[in-house]
C-alpha positions as CSV (number, residue, x, y, z in Angstrom):
1,M,-52.2,188.7,163.2
2,S,-49.8,186.3,164.9
3,E,-48.6,183.6,162.7
4,A,-49.5,179.8,163.4
5,P,-46.9,177.5,164.6
6,K,-45.6,175.1,161.7
7,S,-45.4,172.2,164.1
8,R,-47.8,170.8,166.7
9,P,-46.5,170.8,170.3
10,K,-45.2,167.4,171.9
11,V,-48.0,165.8,173.8
12,P,-47.2,163.8,176.8
13,E,-48.2,160.1,176.9
14,G,-51.7,159.7,178.0
15,K,-52.6,156.9,180.3
16,A,-55.9,155.3,181.5
17,R,-56.7,152.2,183.1
18,Y,-56.7,150.1,179.8
19,L,-55.7,152.7,177.3
20,T,-52.4,154.5,176.4
21,T,-52.1,156.9,173.8
22,R,-48.7,158.4,172.3
23,Q,-48.1,161.0,169.6
24,K,-46.8,159.9,166.3
25,E,-44.0,161.9,164.4
26,P,-45.4,164.1,161.8
27,N,-45.6,163.0,158.3
28,D,-44.2,164.9,155.0
29,K,-47.4,166.9,154.9
30,G,-47.3,167.8,158.7
31,F,-50.0,165.6,160.0
32,V,-49.6,164.4,163.5
33,G,-51.4,161.1,164.3
34,Y,-51.7,159.2,167.6
35,D,-51.0,155.5,168.5
36,T,-53.8,154.0,170.7
37,I,-52.7,151.0,172.7
38,W,-55.3,148.8,174.4
39,E,-54.5,146.5,177.3
40,S,-56.7,143.5,177.7
41,F,-59.2,143.7,180.5
42,Q,-60.6,139.9,180.0
43,K,-58.6,137.1,181.3
44,E,-58.3,133.9,179.5
45,Q,-58.6,130.6,181.2
46,K,-57.2,127.4,179.5
47,Y,-60.2,125.2,178.4
48,S,-60.4,121.8,180.1
49,T,-62.9,119.3,179.3
50,P,-65.5,118.7,182.2
51,K,-65.2,115.5,184.1
52,R,-67.5,112.7,182.8
53,P,-70.4,111.8,185.5
């Protein structure tokens, strides 16, 4: 049988409309994780007190 690779291949950065994923560096046990970065899709408006009638 063929030997399995000891490390994971480098994965390019994934981009969606509001989401970006990046591959982390492997830890000492060889586990490779991913960072997930969300961009805000809601806009915040500064609150102002309504005018009195």
